[in-house]
GUFILUM-773454 format. One record per residue (C-alpha): residue number from 1; chain; x, y, z. Coordinates in steps of 0.5 Angstrom, whole numbers, always signed. Layout:
N
rec seq=NUM mol=A c1=X c2=Y c3=Z .
...
% end
This chain:
193
rec seq=1 mol=A c1=+0 c2=+0 c3=+1 .
rec seq=2 mol=A c1=+3 c2=+7 c3=-2 .
rec seq=3 mol=A c1=+5 c2=+12 c3=+3 .
rec seq=4 mol=A c1=+1 c2=+18 c3=+4 .
rec seq=5 mol=A c1=+4 c2=+24 c3=+6 .
rec seq=6 mol=A c1=+2 c2=+31 c3=+10 .
rec seq=7 mol=A c1=+6 c2=+37 c3=+7 .
rec seq=8 mol=A c1=+13 c2=+37 c3=+9 .
rec seq=9 mol=A c1=+13 c2=+30 c3=+10 .
rec seq=10 mol=A c1=+18 c2=+25 c3=+6 .
rec seq=11 mol=A c1=+19 c2=+17 c3=+4 .
rec seq=12 mol=A c1=+24 c2=+13 c3=+2 .
rec seq=13 mol=A c1=+23 c2=+12 c3=-5 .
rec seq=14 mol=A c1=+28 c2=+6 c3=-5 .
rec seq=15 mol=A c1=+25 c2=+3 c3=+1 .
rec seq=16 mol=A c1=+17 c2=+2 c3=-1 .
rec seq=17 mol=A c1=+20 c2=+0 c3=-8 .
rec seq=18 mol=A c1=+23 c2=-6 c3=-5 .
rec seq=19 mol=A c1=+25 c2=-12 c3=-8 .
rec seq=20 mol=A c1=+22 c2=-10 c3=-15 .
rec seq=21 mol=A c1=+28 c2=-4 c3=-16 .
rec seq=22 mol=A c1=+27 c2=+3 c3=-17 .
rec seq=23 mol=A c1=+30 c2=+6 c3=-24 .
rec seq=24 mol=A c1=+23 c2=+9 c3=-28 .
rec seq=25 mol=A c1=+18 c2=+12 c3=-24 .
rec seq=26 mol=A c1=+12 c2=+16 c3=-26 .
rec seq=27 mol=A c1=+10 c2=+22 c3=-23 .
rec seq=28 mol=A c1=+2 c2=+24 c3=-24 .
rec seq=29 mol=A c1=-2 c2=+29 c3=-22 .
rec seq=30 mol=A c1=-9 c2=+28 c3=-22 .
rec seq=31 mol=A c1=-16 c2=+34 c3=-20 .
rec seq=32 mol=A c1=-23 c2=+33 c3=-20 .
rec seq=33 mol=A c1=-26 c2=+36 c3=-27 .
rec seq=34 mol=A c1=-31 c2=+43 c3=-25 .
rec seq=35 mol=A c1=-38 c2=+42 c3=-22 .
rec seq=36 mol=A c1=-38 c2=+50 c3=-21 .
rec seq=37 mol=A c1=-41 c2=+55 c3=-27 .
rec seq=38 mol=A c1=-34 c2=+58 c3=-30 .
rec seq=39 mol=A c1=-28 c2=+56 c3=-34 .
rec seq=40 mol=A c1=-25 c2=+48 c3=-34 .
rec seq=41 mol=A c1=-19 c2=+48 c3=-29 .
rec seq=42 mol=A c1=-13 c2=+47 c3=-33 .
rec seq=43 mol=A c1=-7 c2=+44 c3=-29 .
rec seq=44 mol=A c1=-1 c2=+43 c3=-32 .
rec seq=45 mol=A c1=+4 c2=+38 c3=-28 .
rec seq=46 mol=A c1=+12 c2=+41 c3=-29 .
rec seq=47 mol=A c1=+19 c2=+39 c3=-26 .
rec seq=48 mol=A c1=+26 c2=+42 c3=-26 .
rec seq=49 mol=A c1=+32 c2=+40 c3=-25 .
rec seq=50 mol=A c1=+36 c2=+43 c3=-20 .
rec seq=51 mol=A c1=+43 c2=+43 c3=-18 .
rec seq=52 mol=A c1=+46 c2=+43 c3=-11 .
rec seq=53 mol=A c1=+46 c2=+51 c3=-13 .
rec seq=54 mol=A c1=+38 c2=+51 c3=-12 .
rec seq=55 mol=A c1=+37 c2=+53 c3=-20 .
rec seq=56 mol=A c1=+35 c2=+49 c3=-26 .
rec seq=57 mol=A c1=+42 c2=+46 c3=-29 .
rec seq=58 mol=A c1=+39 c2=+49 c3=-35 .
rec seq=59 mol=A c1=+34 c2=+53 c3=-39 .
rec seq=60 mol=A c1=+32 c2=+46 c3=-42 .
rec seq=61 mol=A c1=+32 c2=+42 c3=-36 .
rec seq=62 mol=A c1=+26 c2=+46 c3=-35 .
rec seq=63 mol=A c1=+21 c2=+41 c3=-37 .
rec seq=64 mol=A c1=+14 c2=+43 c3=-39 .
rec seq=65 mol=A c1=+7 c2=+43 c3=-43 .
rec seq=66 mol=A c1=+12 c2=+47 c3=-48 .
rec seq=67 mol=A c1=+18 c2=+43 c3=-47 .
rec seq=68 mol=A c1=+17 c2=+35 c3=-46 .
rec seq=69 mol=A c1=+24 c2=+33 c3=-45 .
rec seq=70 mol=A c1=+31 c2=+34 c3=-41 .
rec seq=71 mol=A c1=+36 c2=+35 c3=-46 .
rec seq=72 mol=A c1=+39 c2=+28 c3=-43 .
rec seq=73 mol=A c1=+32 c2=+24 c3=-43 .
rec seq=74 mol=A c1=+31 c2=+23 c3=-37 .
rec seq=75 mol=A c1=+25 c2=+26 c3=-36 .
rec seq=76 mol=A c1=+18 c2=+27 c3=-41 .
rec seq=77 mol=A c1=+12 c2=+31 c3=-39 .
rec seq=78 mol=A c1=+7 c2=+26 c3=-44 .
rec seq=79 mol=A c1=+3 c2=+31 c3=-46 .
rec seq=80 mol=A c1=-2 c2=+36 c3=-43 .
rec seq=81 mol=A c1=-8 c2=+36 c3=-42 .
rec seq=82 mol=A c1=-14 c2=+42 c3=-41 .
rec seq=83 mol=A c1=-19 c2=+39 c3=-37 .
rec seq=84 mol=A c1=-18 c2=+34 c3=-31 .
rec seq=85 mol=A c1=-22 c2=+29 c3=-30 .
rec seq=86 mol=A c1=-19 c2=+23 c3=-31 .
rec seq=87 mol=A c1=-14 c2=+18 c3=-26 .
rec seq=88 mol=A c1=-8 c2=+21 c3=-27 .
rec seq=89 mol=A c1=-9 c2=+27 c3=-31 .
rec seq=90 mol=A c1=-2 c2=+29 c3=-33 .
rec seq=91 mol=A c1=+4 c2=+24 c3=-32 .
rec seq=92 mol=A c1=+12 c2=+27 c3=-31 .
rec seq=93 mol=A c1=+16 c2=+21 c3=-34 .
rec seq=94 mol=A c1=+23 c2=+19 c3=-29 .
rec seq=95 mol=A c1=+29 c2=+15 c3=-32 .
rec seq=96 mol=A c1=+33 c2=+15 c3=-25 .
rec seq=97 mol=A c1=+38 c2=+11 c3=-29 .
rec seq=98 mol=A c1=+38 c2=+18 c3=-34 .
rec seq=99 mol=A c1=+38 c2=+23 c3=-30 .
rec seq=100 mol=A c1=+46 c2=+28 c3=-29 .
rec seq=101 mol=A c1=+49 c2=+27 c3=-24 .
rec seq=102 mol=A c1=+49 c2=+35 c3=-22 .
rec seq=103 mol=A c1=+42 c2=+35 c3=-21 .
rec seq=104 mol=A c1=+41 c2=+35 c3=-14 .
rec seq=105 mol=A c1=+33 c2=+34 c3=-13 .
rec seq=106 mol=A c1=+28 c2=+35 c3=-19 .
rec seq=107 mol=A c1=+21 c2=+39 c3=-17 .
rec seq=108 mol=A c1=+15 c2=+39 c3=-20 .
rec seq=109 mol=A c1=+12 c2=+45 c3=-20 .
rec seq=110 mol=A c1=+3 c2=+45 c3=-23 .
rec seq=111 mol=A c1=+0 c2=+51 c3=-24 .
rec seq=112 mol=A c1=-7 c2=+53 c3=-27 .
rec seq=113 mol=A c1=-7 c2=+56 c3=-34 .
rec seq=114 mol=A c1=-10 c2=+63 c3=-35 .
rec seq=115 mol=A c1=-11 c2=+64 c3=-27 .
rec seq=116 mol=A c1=-12 c2=+71 c3=-28 .
rec seq=117 mol=A c1=-16 c2=+71 c3=-33 .
rec seq=118 mol=A c1=-21 c2=+66 c3=-31 .
rec seq=119 mol=A c1=-21 c2=+69 c3=-22 .
rec seq=120 mol=A c1=-19 c2=+61 c3=-21 .
rec seq=121 mol=A c1=-14 c2=+58 c3=-15 .
rec seq=122 mol=A c1=-12 c2=+53 c3=-13 .
rec seq=123 mol=A c1=-17 c2=+53 c3=-7 .
rec seq=124 mol=A c1=-22 c2=+52 c3=-11 .
rec seq=125 mol=A c1=-20 c2=+47 c3=-14 .
rec seq=126 mol=A c1=-23 c2=+40 c3=-11 .
rec seq=127 mol=A c1=-18 c2=+33 c3=-10 .
rec seq=128 mol=A c1=-12 c2=+36 c3=-13 .
rec seq=129 mol=A c1=-7 c2=+30 c3=-12 .
rec seq=130 mol=A c1=+1 c2=+28 c3=-14 .
rec seq=131 mol=A c1=+4 c2=+20 c3=-14 .
rec seq=132 mol=A c1=+9 c2=+17 c3=-16 .
rec seq=133 mol=A c1=+9 c2=+10 c3=-19 .
rec seq=134 mol=A c1=+14 c2=+5 c3=-20 .
rec seq=135 mol=A c1=+14 c2=+4 c3=-28 .
rec seq=136 mol=A c1=+17 c2=-2 c3=-27 .
rec seq=137 mol=A c1=+10 c2=-6 c3=-24 .
rec seq=138 mol=A c1=+6 c2=+0 c3=-24 .
rec seq=139 mol=A c1=+6 c2=+0 c3=-15 .
rec seq=140 mol=A c1=+5 c2=+7 c3=-13 .
rec seq=141 mol=A c1=+9 c2=+9 c3=-8 .
rec seq=142 mol=A c1=+8 c2=+15 c3=-4 .
rec seq=143 mol=A c1=+1 c2=+20 c3=-5 .
rec seq=144 mol=A c1=+1 c2=+27 c3=-3 .
rec seq=145 mol=A c1=-6 c2=+30 c3=-4 .
rec seq=146 mol=A c1=-7 c2=+38 c3=-3 .
rec seq=147 mol=A c1=-10 c2=+41 c3=+3 .
rec seq=148 mol=A c1=-15 c2=+47 c3=+3 .
rec seq=149 mol=A c1=-9 c2=+51 c3=+6 .
rec seq=150 mol=A c1=-8 c2=+54 c3=-1 .
rec seq=151 mol=A c1=-13 c2=+59 c3=-3 .
rec seq=152 mol=A c1=-10 c2=+63 c3=-6 .
rec seq=153 mol=A c1=-4 c2=+61 c3=-10 .
rec seq=154 mol=A c1=-5 c2=+59 c3=-17 .
rec seq=155 mol=A c1=+1 c2=+55 c3=-17 .
rec seq=156 mol=A c1=+5 c2=+50 c3=-12 .
rec seq=157 mol=A c1=+10 c2=+46 c3=-12 .
rec seq=158 mol=A c1=+8 c2=+40 c3=-11 .
rec seq=159 mol=A c1=+13 c2=+36 c3=-9 .
rec seq=160 mol=A c1=+20 c2=+34 c3=-10 .
rec seq=161 mol=A c1=+25 c2=+27 c3=-11 .
rec seq=162 mol=A c1=+31 c2=+28 c3=-9 .
rec seq=163 mol=A c1=+38 c2=+23 c3=-8 .
rec seq=164 mol=A c1=+40 c2=+22 c3=-1 .
rec seq=165 mol=A c1=+46 c2=+17 c3=-1 .
rec seq=166 mol=A c1=+44 c2=+11 c3=-5 .
rec seq=167 mol=A c1=+36 c2=+13 c3=-5 .
rec seq=168 mol=A c1=+32 c2=+16 c3=-8 .
rec seq=169 mol=A c1=+27 c2=+20 c3=-3 .
rec seq=170 mol=A c1=+20 c2=+24 c3=-4 .
rec seq=171 mol=A c1=+18 c2=+30 c3=-1 .
rec seq=172 mol=A c1=+11 c2=+33 c3=+0 .
rec seq=173 mol=A c1=+12 c2=+41 c3=-1 .
rec seq=174 mol=A c1=+6 c2=+44 c3=-2 .
rec seq=175 mol=A c1=+9 c2=+52 c3=-3 .
rec seq=176 mol=A c1=+4 c2=+56 c3=-6 .
rec seq=177 mol=A c1=+6 c2=+63 c3=-10 .
rec seq=178 mol=A c1=+1 c2=+67 c3=-13 .
rec seq=179 mol=A c1=+6 c2=+69 c3=-19 .
rec seq=180 mol=A c1=+4 c2=+62 c3=-23 .
rec seq=181 mol=A c1=+8 c2=+58 c3=-26 .
rec seq=182 mol=A c1=+13 c2=+63 c3=-29 .
rec seq=183 mol=A c1=+14 c2=+66 c3=-22 .
rec seq=184 mol=A c1=+17 c2=+59 c3=-20 .
rec seq=185 mol=A c1=+20 c2=+58 c3=-24 .
rec seq=186 mol=A c1=+24 c2=+65 c3=-24 .
rec seq=187 mol=A c1=+25 c2=+63 c3=-16 .
rec seq=188 mol=A c1=+30 c2=+57 c3=-20 .
rec seq=189 mol=A c1=+33 c2=+61 c3=-24 .
rec seq=190 mol=A c1=+30 c2=+59 c3=-31 .
rec seq=191 mol=A c1=+30 c2=+66 c3=-36 .
rec seq=192 mol=A c1=+23 c2=+67 c3=-38 .
rec seq=193 mol=A c1=+22 c2=+73 c3=-45 .
% end
């Protein structure tokens, strides 16, 4: 059974994977379709491959709907879902064996596309979650469900994968941003035109 994390919690994915090993994972985002009036929620999952200095190792290591693959191919975004409501609405695949050695963690922001124009925030989104799945055996290793505390934010750092010695771990971050995905990207050193 998967570990359910609260904000700030972490877990060893390597230990959770056990004998099955851990070489490839999927980080999946899901949310419920909007049931009230107004525009559908369009949540976007992203990944930032970050070095020890807390900044992306290059602008091309910001993986999102406009850049589906990291240059070396270790991180792949499977595509944009515009309305949600499925089991896993957006998925980012990570080949842990191919992650560059100068990457200390992979940060997973989630943003609401067009949030300002649609007057949307995460406080309106129901049942948003992020989960990590071992792609070798399709076993869910960890899940983090968004709580109601993100009532005004338009983007969040949901979680991060990081290497601790020889172990891959996942931390539920839950840090909100009112400045959208651009604000998160700038904080991690991505050059935005």
